[in-house]
C-alpha positions as CSV (number, residue, x, y, z in Angstrom):
1,M,31.1,33.6,214.3
2,A,27.8,32.7,215.7
3,Q,27.6,33.0,219.5
4,E,24.6,31.9,221.7
5,F,23.1,35.3,222.8
6,A,20.4,33.9,225.0
7,P,19.1,30.2,225.5
8,G,18.0,29.1,222.2
9,L,19.1,32.3,220.4
10,V,22.0,32.4,218.4
11,V,23.2,35.4,216.5
12,Q,26.2,36.0,214.1
13,G,27.7,39.0,212.1
14,F,26.3,41.7,214.6
15,T,26.5,42.7,218.0
16,P,22.8,43.0,219.6
17,P,20.9,45.1,220.3
18,L,19.8,46.7,216.9
19,K,17.6,49.6,216.9
20,W,14.0,49.4,215.8
21,S,14.4,52.5,214.1
22,N,17.0,51.0,211.7
23,F,14.1,48.9,210.1
24,K,11.0,49.9,208.2
25,L,9.6,46.7,206.9
26,I,9.1,43.1,208.7
27,A,8.6,40.1,206.4
28,F,7.3,36.7,207.5
29,D,7.2,33.2,205.7
30,M,3.8,31.6,206.9
31,D,3.9,27.9,207.2
32,S,5.9,26.7,210.2
33,T,6.9,30.4,210.8
34,L,4.1,32.6,211.6
35,I,1.9,29.5,212.0
36,N,2.3,26.1,213.4
37,I,1.5,23.8,210.4
38,E,2.4,23.1,206.8
39,C,-1.0,24.0,205.3
40,V,-0.5,21.7,202.3
41,D,0.2,18.8,204.6
42,E,-3.1,19.1,206.8
43,I,-5.2,19.5,203.4
44,A,-3.6,16.4,202.0
45,D,-4.5,14.7,205.3
46,A,-8.3,15.2,204.1
47,A,-7.3,12.9,200.9
48,G,-5.5,10.4,203.1
49,R,-2.3,11.5,201.4
50,K,-0.7,13.4,204.2
51,A,2.4,11.2,204.5
52,E,3.1,11.5,200.9
53,V,2.6,15.2,200.6
54,A,4.6,15.8,203.8
55,A,7.6,13.9,202.8
56,I,7.7,16.1,199.5
57,T,7.2,19.4,201.7
58,E,9.9,18.4,203.9
59,A,12.6,17.6,201.2
60,A,11.7,21.0,199.7
61,M,12.3,22.8,203.0
62,R,15.6,21.3,203.6
63,G,16.5,22.3,199.9
64,E,16.8,18.8,198.5
65,I,14.3,19.5,195.8
66,A,16.0,22.1,193.6
67,D,12.6,23.0,191.8
68,Y,10.5,24.3,194.5
69,K,7.7,25.1,191.8
70,E,7.7,21.6,190.5
71,S,7.6,20.4,194.2
72,L,4.5,22.5,194.9
73,R,2.6,21.3,191.8
74,R,3.2,17.7,192.8
75,R,1.8,18.2,196.2
76,V,-1.4,20.4,194.7
77,T,-2.0,17.3,192.2
78,L,-2.4,15.1,195.2
79,L,-5.1,17.4,196.6
80,K,-7.4,17.0,193.6
81,G,-11.0,16.2,194.8
82,V,-10.5,17.6,198.2
83,P,-13.6,19.5,199.2
84,V,-13.2,23.3,200.3
85,S,-14.8,22.3,203.6
86,A,-11.6,20.8,204.3
87,L,-9.6,24.0,204.1
88,H,-12.2,25.5,206.6
89,E,-11.5,22.5,208.9
90,V,-7.8,23.0,208.8
91,F,-8.0,26.8,209.3
92,D,-10.5,26.4,212.4
93,C,-9.1,23.3,214.1
94,R,-5.4,22.8,213.4
95,L,-3.9,26.1,212.3
96,Q,-2.6,28.4,215.4
97,L,-0.2,31.2,215.3
98,N,3.1,30.2,216.5
99,P,4.2,31.3,220.2
100,G,5.1,34.9,220.5
101,A,3.8,35.7,216.8
102,E,1.2,38.1,217.5
103,T,3.5,39.8,220.1
104,L,6.3,40.3,217.6
105,V,3.8,41.5,215.0
106,R,2.5,44.2,217.4
107,A,5.8,45.2,218.5
108,A,6.8,45.9,215.0
109,Q,3.8,47.6,214.3
110,S,4.3,49.9,217.3
111,A,7.7,50.7,216.2
112,G,6.3,51.9,213.0
113,L,7.2,48.9,210.5
114,K,5.0,47.8,207.8
115,T,4.4,44.2,207.7
116,L,4.6,41.6,204.8
117,L,3.6,38.0,204.6
118,V,5.2,36.0,201.8
119,S,4.0,32.4,201.5
120,G,4.7,29.3,199.3
121,G,1.2,28.3,200.7
122,F,-2.2,29.5,199.7
123,T,-4.4,32.9,200.0
124,F,-7.2,31.1,201.5
125,F,-4.9,31.0,204.7
126,T,-2.8,34.2,204.0
127,D,-5.8,36.3,203.5
128,R,-7.3,34.9,207.1
129,I,-3.9,35.7,208.6
130,R,-3.4,39.1,207.1
131,D,-7.0,40.1,208.4
132,R,-6.2,38.8,212.0
133,L,-2.9,40.5,212.3
134,Q,-3.7,43.6,210.4
135,I,-0.6,42.7,207.9
136,D,-0.1,45.3,205.2
137,F,0.9,43.1,202.3
138,T,0.7,39.7,201.2
139,R,1.9,37.2,198.3
140,S,0.9,33.7,198.0
141,N,-0.6,30.9,195.7
142,V,-4.2,30.5,194.6
143,L,-5.7,26.9,194.7
144,G,-8.2,26.3,191.8
145,V,-11.5,25.4,192.8
146,E,-14.6,23.9,190.9
147,D,-17.8,23.0,192.5
148,E,-16.3,23.4,196.0
149,T,-13.8,21.0,195.4
150,L,-10.0,21.5,194.6
151,T,-9.0,21.0,191.0
152,G,-5.4,19.8,191.7
153,R,-4.1,23.0,190.1
154,L,-3.0,26.6,190.9
155,V,-4.5,29.6,189.5
156,D,-2.0,32.0,187.6
157,Q,-2.1,35.7,189.0
158,P,-0.8,38.7,187.3
159,W,2.7,38.5,189.0
160,G,3.3,34.9,188.2
161,D,2.3,31.3,188.7
162,I,4.0,30.1,192.2
163,C,5.3,32.1,194.9
164,D,8.7,30.2,195.3
165,G,12.0,31.7,196.6
166,E,12.6,33.9,194.0
167,E,9.3,35.5,193.9
168,K,9.6,35.9,197.7
169,K,12.6,37.9,196.8
170,R,11.1,39.8,194.4
171,M,8.0,40.5,196.5
172,L,10.1,41.9,199.3
173,L,12.3,44.1,197.0
174,A,9.3,45.4,195.4
175,T,7.8,46.2,198.7
176,C,10.9,48.1,199.8
177,A,10.8,49.9,196.7
178,Q,6.9,51.1,197.0
179,L,8.1,52.1,200.7
180,G,11.0,54.1,199.5
181,I,13.2,52.1,201.7
182,T,16.4,49.8,200.9
183,P,16.3,46.3,201.5
184,H,19.0,47.0,204.4
185,Q,15.9,48.5,206.3
186,A,13.9,45.0,206.2
187,I,13.6,42.2,208.4
188,A,13.0,38.9,207.0
189,I,12.0,35.6,208.9
190,G,11.6,32.2,207.8
191,D,12.3,28.4,208.1
192,G,12.9,26.8,204.9
193,A,15.1,26.8,202.0
194,N,12.7,28.7,199.9
195,D,13.0,31.6,202.3
196,L,16.7,32.1,201.8
197,P,16.7,34.5,198.6
198,M,14.5,37.1,200.7
199,M,16.6,36.4,203.8
200,G,19.7,37.1,201.8
201,E,18.3,40.5,200.5
202,A,17.3,41.9,204.0
203,G,19.3,43.9,206.6
204,L,18.4,41.4,209.3
205,S,17.6,37.6,208.6
206,V,16.0,35.4,211.2
207,A,15.7,31.7,211.1
208,Y,12.7,30.3,213.2
209,H,13.0,26.7,214.3
210,A,14.5,26.2,210.9
211,K,16.4,23.7,208.7
212,P,20.0,23.5,209.2
213,K,20.9,25.1,205.8
214,V,18.8,28.2,207.0
215,R,20.1,28.5,210.4
216,E,23.7,28.5,209.1
217,K,23.0,31.5,207.1
218,A,20.7,33.5,209.2
219,M,22.3,36.5,211.2
220,V,19.7,35.4,214.0
221,A,18.6,31.6,214.6
222,I,15.4,31.3,217.2
223,N,15.9,27.6,218.1
224,A,14.0,27.5,221.1
225,G,11.2,29.6,222.4
226,G,8.7,31.8,220.4
227,L,9.0,34.4,217.5
228,D,9.2,36.9,220.4
229,Q,12.6,35.9,221.3
230,L,13.7,38.3,218.5
231,L,12.8,41.2,220.6
232,K,15.8,40.4,222.9
233,V,18.0,41.5,220.0
234,L,16.0,44.7,219.0
235,D,15.8,47.9,221.2
């Protein structure tokens, strides 16, 4: 049964605290989890289509659109013609780490955990967040660009076409295998329906200011405060 362990912090299925030593990997979703925005929505703002794109994003995150890949293709199509300079503007002026994000990442790294960033967003942003936080592994999508403008298409990668919920799960499992650990030694943190597959594999699943469907299934739900709230259940 779920119980409020601290203000804004709900746990279910275990009794805190857990030991950091039980875990070897921590995996983060990016948009609205590690960072404060949905990047695709902010890019769409440059095309005057933010409301249209944001409505699709919200429905996808609530799990109301069954095919995440198709929902992302629809949104990216609406970005056609947006200059790459708009992505720089989003990163430089709108994107911020969520409260407690850096504190949690550094605590995990100090405890010896490897870090993974898996996102239905774009490499333009994940690469920069990776470098800022010294994250070990990433997986996300590549926006097509021609003549410094977005083509409205995504670029296929060796592992597949789009990083959806199933790809997030595959990447989590593949990273565990690469590290020689079990999924039970991983922590997975997200906010949307496409995070549920990887959260379902992890030994500790964490919902951060998440959609109701995600909060219900997570072992930890951070409903108020920053990501560093998780430190209250880890020793």
